[in-house]
N, C-alpha and C positions, 0 to 999 in steps of 0.2 A: 534418524533421518526420515523414515517413512511417515512419522507423525507430523513433521514439519511440512513435508510435501503434501500430505493430506490437508493440512490447514490451508496451504496456498491454493490447491486445486478446488477446495470446497467452495470458494467464491463463485466458481463458474457453474455450480449445480444447485444454486439456491433459487427458488422460484417465487413469484408473487401472484396471489389470487385475490387479495383484499382490495377494496376500493382505494384507488391511488390518488395522489394529489394532482392538481392541475398539470397538464402536459404542455410545456412550452416548446413548440417546434423550433429546432435549431437548424438553419439552412446550411451552415458551413461546418461540416464534419469531414476531416481530412485524415486519410490513412498515412501513418508515419513509417511503419515497418511492414515488410512483405515476406515473412519467413514461413517455412514449414516448421511446425512445432509450437512452442509456447513462448511468447514474449510478454513478460509480466513484471510487476512491481516497478513501474517507472518512477523516476524523479527528474526534475528539471533544474538546471543550474540557474543562478540568479539572473544571468544575462538573457535568458529565454532562448538561447541558441542551442545548447547542448543538452541532450537527453541521455540519462543513464537508465539501464534496464537489465533484467536477467532474461536469458534465452537458453533454451535447450536445443537449438537448431543443430548443434554439433554432437548431441548426445546428452551429456550432463549439463547442468545450468552453469553458465559463465556470465560475467558482467561485461556489458558493452556500453560504449558511449557513441552517440550519433548526432551529427548536425541535422537539426530538424528541418532545415531548408534545402537539404541535398540528400543524396544517397550515401555520403561519406560516413563510415562507421569504423570504430576501432574496438577490437577485442582486448579487454583489460585484464582478464584472468584466464588462465589456461590449465588449471589444476584438474585432476581426475575426479575430485570431489565437486560438490555443488556450492555455488556462490549465489546468494539471493539478497533482496532488499537493499539495493544501493541507495545511498543518501549523500547528496553533495553538502560540503561545508561551504561557507562564504568565500574561502580562498581556494576552492577547487579540489580539495581532497574528497575522497569517497569512503564512507563507512559502509560495511556490508557484513552479512552473516555467511559463515562457511563452516562446513563439517570436516575440515581438513584433518582434525585430530579426533574424529569420532562424533562427539556432540557438536552442536552449532555454537560457535563463538563469534565475537565481533572483532573485525579487523579494520584498519585504516590504510589506504594507499593514496598516492597522488593520482588525481583523475586524468591528467593530461601529459604526464611524463613517467618514465620508468624510474623506479627507486625502491627503497626497502618498504616492505609491508609490515605494519605494526599490529601485533595482537594486543587487544585491550581488555578482553574478558577471558577468564581461565577456569570456569566452573565446569568440571567434567560431569557433574551430577545433573546438570540442567542444560537446556538449549536457550541461547540468547539470540533473539531475532529482531527484525524490524527496527534498526537503529535510526535515529533522527537527530541531526545536529541542531544545537541552539543557534539563534541568529548571530551571536558573536563568536561561534565556533569553539567555545571553551567547554561545552558539555554535550553529552549524548544521552538521550532518553531511549529506552528499549524495553522489550518484553522478555522476561525470563520464564520459561516453561519448566516446571518441576512438579512431579507427583500429580499430574493432571490439573495443575493450577497455573494460571497466567498472571504474573506479577510485573507491574511496570516499575522500572528502576531508573535512577538518574546517576550517570557517571560523570564525575568532575575530571576532565582530562588533565588538569593542572596538578591536582593532588592525588589522583587515582582512587579517590573515595567513591564507593557506590552506595546509594541510599535507596531502599525500597519505598515506593510512594503509595501504591494502591493496586488492586487487582484489575487487570484489563489487558487489551491487546492493541497493537498498531498505534502507539502514541505519536503525536506530532506537536512540535512546539508552535505556539502562536507567533505571529510576526514580531511582536514585542518581546517574546521570550518569557512572559510572566505566567502563561497558562499552557496546558497541554490539552488536546482533544484525543479521545480514544474510544474504543468500543469495549463494553463491559457486559458480562453475563449477568442477567438479572433474574432469570429462572431457567429451568431446563429447556434447551433448544431455542432460547431467546436471548438476543443481544440488543443493547441500546447504545446510543452515542452520549458520552458524558464529557464534561470538561473538569479539569482540576486546576485551581489557582495555586501556583507554587509558593506564593507568599502566605496566604491565609490558610492553605490546605483545605479549602472548601471545595467539595465535589458537587457538581450540578448536572442533573439529567437534562439533555437537550431535546432528544426525540426518541420515542419508543412507540411500538404498536402492539395490539393484543396478540396477533398471530404472526407477525413479521419481525425480522431482525434488521436492525440498522447497523451497518458495517463499514469498516475501512474509511474513517473520516479524515478530512484534511481541511486546512484553513484557506479562506480567500486571502489575497494579498493585503487587504486592508483590515483583516481580522474581524469583519462584521458578519461573515457568513461561513457556513461549513458545507462542504460537498461530501457526499457519502453514497453508499449503495444500499438498496433495500431488497430483502429477499426472505424466503421461507425455507427452512430446513425440511427437506422431503424425506419420506421413507426411501430406503435404498441409497442413502447418501454415500455409503462406502463401497459401492460396486466399483471394482477396479479391473483394469486391463493394463498390466505392467505399471501399476501405481497411478494410472490416469483414468478418471471416471468416464462413464459413458454419457457425454454431455447432451447428446440428442434426446435423451429421455426426460429432460427437465425444462420447465418454462423459464423465460428470461428473468434476469435481474437488471435493473436500470439505475441510472444516476439521478440523484436529487440534490437540491441545495436547500438550505434553511437558514434563517437568521440565527444569530448566536443566542437570542432570547427565546428560540423555539417557535417563532412565527413565520408566516409567509413561505411555506414549503412549496417548492416547484419541482416538477419532474422534468428532467432534461432529455432523456433518451427513451425511445420506444421502438425497439428493434427486435427481430426474431432471435438475435444472438445475445447471450448474456454479456454484461459489461462489468468491469471491476477495477479496483486499485486506482481510483481517481486522484489526481494531484493538480493543484491550481497554480499556474505560473504567474510570475510578476507582471507579464504582459497580457494577462487576462485570458489565457487559454486553459482549458481543462484537458489534461492528458489522461488516457485510461486504456486498459486492455480490453479486448472484445473479440467475440467470435463472429461479429457481423462481417458480411462479404466473404466468409470462409466457405469453400467448397468441401472442406474436410472438417468433420466434427471436432477435430483436435487441433486445428490451427487457430491460435490466438495471437493477434497482432495488436500493435499500439496505434491508437487514433487520438485526434484532438478535436475539440469543439471550440469555436470562437465565442466567448461570452461578451465581447464588446457590444455595447448598445442595448443589451438586454436589461430589464429592470432588476 
């Protein structure tokens, strides 16, 4: 469990010092959650109204859903263990990772009503994290972490068959479902954004830097762009206080977008607080977790920026 939480928290202690792409000032950034603790790994339902995220505001991490236009919020898990990485299906189910039985496995529940929770991965020797539903809801792509390797897998929910695809983390289906975008280790302390064509099996690097890592990618609604974060792994990355790093000692990470062909990179955020876990909604908002506006070094909330009207 500690390794997975380390992976999650590390997004907020990656800094940037290299020359950065053009900064496009975004006037409309809105705070969505207002909690003490960490609100992370957001996902947005297709209708643009409901946000799912993980929060440790009650101690351990649970899954919550929230109406983005009000303060209405519903706690969807209440286990003593941690639930992370919620992902909506087209019909309103939520896939998530939980260490209910020791290692992290993937489960599916109804997002908006109470009912049985289905476990869909069962490998006690590995941690299965960051699930993402295919656009038709029949498959899940996720990362399996075993022996210090991260392997992207595809689970067919109709047959139960799991297929290993490539090495990498945080995979996301494209809007058409024919590709995934993910982050991939290309050398020590360095990650890049790649895509994988699920039909041809062709992998393509989209963006990488000499000294920086490109992380946590997600698709635009039209599949033409990718949003991601850019950061640098610093010395002292694993300084902990009750499993939570000392965030104030690190420079910010910010959100960027880039065309799927690797051109026209734009920097969207430029704030003192690190930003992470961006997700692009169908109504053209980008939701993300951030330390901005926090008076406490460990309060991470969810914000959104309005991308409408930007080039």
